[in-house]
N, C-alpha and C positions, 0 to 999 in steps of 0.2 A: 504494500500500500504506500503510495506516495503521499508524504505529509506536506500539506500546503497551509498557508496562513488562513485561507478560507475554511479549511477543514477544522483547524484549531479553534477558530472563532465559532464555528457551528457547535463543536464540542463544549465550548464555554457556555454558550446560550442554553444548550440542553441540560448541562449540569446545574446552571443557575435556576432553571425552571424546576428541576427535580428538588433542589434545596428549598425553594420557595414552597413547593407543594407539601413537603414534610415538616417545614418549620415556619410557622406563621409569624414568628418574630422577625423574619427577614424583611427589612425595609428597603434595602438597596443592594445591588451587586454590580461591581464595575471592574473592568480590566485595566491593569497597569502593566508596566514593564515592557518586555521585548515585543509583544504582539502589537504594540502601538507603532512599531517600526514597519516600513514597507517591506523590508527583508529582516525578519526576526531570527533567522537561523544562523547558528555556528556549528559547523560539522553536520549540517542537515538536521539538527535537532534544536528544539527550544522547549520551554515550558509554558504553561498557561497561568499567569499571575492574576488571581481573582481575589478581590476584596469584598467581603460580605459584611454589611452593617445591620445590626440587630437592635430592636427597641427594648432590649433587656440586657442585663449583665450576661456575659458569655463565660462558659466553663472552659472552652478550648480555644486558644487564641490563634492556633495555626494547625493545618493538617495538609498532608500530601496525599492526593488521590491518584492512584495508578490507573492508567488506561491501558498501556502496554509498555514494552521495554523502552520505547522511545518517546512516549507521551505521558505526561502527568500534569495534574493541576496542583499549583502551590496556592493554597487558600488561606487567606488571613481573615479572621473574624474580629470585628471591632464593635463595641457598644455605641449606639447612636449618641449617648450622652457625651462621649469623647469629643464630638464635633462642636459642642457648645462653647468650648474654650478656644475661640478663634486665634487669640494671640499666641497661645502655646503651640497650636498647630502651624502657625506661620514660622515659628522658630524650630519646628521639627523637620529635620532634613529628609526623613523617610516618608512619613505620612503626608506632610505638607508638600514635599518635593514631588511625590507621585500625583497629587491633586493638581499641581501646576503643569504637569506634562500632558494635559488634555486626555484624561482617562476616558474609556468608552463604557457608558452605562448600559447594562444589560437588563436590569430590573430596577424600576423606580416607581413603585405603585402609588406612592404618596406625593410624587413630583417634588421630592425633597432634595435630590442630589444637585441639580443645577444651581439652585439658590444657595445652598450650603457651600458648594465649591466656589462660587463667585464671591461669596462673603470672605472666605479664607484667602483666596488667591489675589483678591483685588489689591491688597497691600503687601503681597508676598515679597516683592523686590525692594521694599523700603530698606535703606542701609542698616537700620537697627536689627531687622530680622535676618538679613544676610549675615551680619556679624554674629548673631546668636547661633545660626546654623554652622558657620565656619568655626567658631570657637568651641562648639561641642566636640569637634574632631581635633582641632589644634591643641586645645588645653589638655585633652586626654593623651594625645601623642607625647607631649612634653613630660607629663606626669609619669607616664610609663617608661620613657627613656630614663628619667631620673631614678626610678626604681631599679632599672637594669644597671645603671652606672654605680649606684650605691650598694649593689648586691642585696637589694631589698626583696628579691624573689629567690625561691629555692632553686638549687641546681636541677637540671633536667628539662623535661618538656615544657614546663611552665615558662621558662625563660625564652624558649624558641617561640612559643605562642605569643608571649608579650612582645617580642621583637617584631614578629610579622604583623601583629595588631598595630604597633606603632607606625610601621610603614603604611599600612592601609589607612590609618587615621590621618597621617600627614598628607597623603595624596588626596583624600576626600576633603580635607580642609581647603585645598586649592580648588578642587572640583566644584565645591558648593558656592564659590564666588560667582560662578556663571552657569550653574545648572544643578541637577540632582546628584546625589552621591553615586559613585561608580561601583558596580558589582564585580564579583570575582572573575566572571568569565570575560567581561568586557573592559576591564580596567586599563590594560595596556593597548587596547584598540582605540578607546575614546580619549584617553588622557592627553596624547600629543596635541590634539586640536584645542582642548580646554586650556592647556598650559600655554600654548602659543598665543592664544588670545590675551593672556596675562603677561606676555613678554617673559615667559619661562620656557624657552624652547628645549632646554637641556634637562627638564624635570624627569621625563620618562627614562632617559639614560641614567640619571642619578638614582632612580628607583631600581632599575635593573642591576646596577653596580652593587646594590646593597644585598642582593640575594643570589648572585651568580659568582662563579670564579672559573678558572681554566679547566676545572673538572666537568663543566657542563658541556659535554660532547655528545655527538650523535650516538656513539657506542653506549655511553652511560644512559642516555635517554631511552634507548631501546631496551636496556636491562631494567630500568625503573618502571616502564609502562606495565608489564604484567604483574609486578609486585604491587603497584598502586591499585590495579584492578582487583587483585586478590584481597586487599584491605577492604574495599567496598563489599565484597562477598562476605568477608568475616563479620561485617557489621550486622548481619542478619541474626547473629547470636548475642548481640549486645543489647541488654535491657536499657530502655530510656535513651537510645541512641539519638544524637542531635539530628533533627529532621533534615538539615542541609546535606547530610552525608549518609542517609540510609541507602540501602541497595537500589531502591527505586530511582535514585538520582544518579546512578552510576553512568549511564549512557549520556546523560545531560552534560556531564563534565568531561568524560574521557573522549567522547566523540568530538566535542568542541576542541579540546586540546589536540587531538589527532588531526582534526581538520585544518588547523592553521599553524601547526608546528613548524612546517617548512618555511612559511613566510614570516611568522611571528614566534620564533622559538621561545623567547623570554616570556611572552604572554602565556604560552602553553605551560611553561615551567611554573609560572605563578599559580595557575589553576591547580596543578598537581601539588605544589607546596602547601597552599592554603588548605585544600581539602584533605590531603594525606595527614597533615598535622592535626586537623580537627578529629580525624578518625583515631590517630595514634593516642590522643589524649584519653580515650575511653576503651581502647583495645587492651587486652591482657598483656602485660609487659613480658610475660614468660613465653609468649607465642611468636611465631615467625613473622606475621604481618608487622608487629611492633618493632621487632629486631630489624626488619628490612627498612622501616622508616628511619630508625636510628642510624643505620649505616648510610642511608641517603643524606641525612642532614650532616653527618660527619664529613662526607665527601664535599659537600657544599660549604663547609665551615659555618654551619648554622646550629651546631650543638653547643652545649655549655662551654666546651673548651674553645670553640672557634669564635663565639659571639663577642667576647671582650675586644678582639681585634677589629671588630666592625663598628664599635660604638662611637668612635671619634668621627668617622665619616657619616654615621647616622645623625650625629649632632649637627654636622655641617648641612645636611639635607634639611633638618628641622629649622635651622636658622634661615635658610633660603626661603622656606615656606613662610616662616613668621615675618620676614621682611616684606614678602609679597603681600601678606595679609595686612600688615601695618600700612603699607603704601596705599593699598586699596581703601582702607579705612580713612586715612588722611585725605584722600581725594574725594571721598563721598559722604563722610559724616560731618 
């Protein structure tokens, strides 16, 4: 079966209708994310990002609904009361950011969505809200760097997680100056344009430098790929596994990474690194998938032994981000 954008939109509508039929609290359902793009696919796969708004408090904030190995819905459930605080949502880079990107309403029985969205996004780009969104990432990035520099985190995977989170937050601090935050699969594809618009043409190269080294070769990439996939398979036995990296999401990530590894190898590696580290954090440390991840990070000098040598250049990257943010603030506030 050939997967097309129209097919995925049809599946989204069908699933929204089924949800509304069995749950009378559903006020609105709307699509965000990659399906809003004319070409949403990476490696010929994408997901269906669906937001469901309910007129009561919700018990489950997120669920992954499998359709087949290549198709799934990533469903976020939000209470309608959340949208009453418009100032907070304007400062929210994720919920507010998706509302600003012209989401597609599938169900809106009470004609609630258009008015609510217009109210929130009407002042979305006022400088004070931009700075609030930017600082939510920039402040956290600097705080985490300080913990790493002061040995405020235990040795082991927590330090690698913190290091990668710092990189992600630093990049999204810049991204939020002129758009929504960037997600794992697209960060190295969309970052150059965002950064260029802010006179930071070297930002993508600076990010890549922070997690690669001379060991990132085609030979090692070929060896890592089956180990990475095996970790996804191992997640089936992990209780309370993070939804981002359950086995249903395997093709979503590895087909994307495989699909553009030749043209954007560093972007493919970032997908592998982020998701494999998320899985390693909950995989049994005595079993092979975790041991494979540990060997992978050692080769890239991203384990506890290698990270201290990277902190000075990470500090420089953060300083460049902070200077850009400060310049933007001075020009606009």
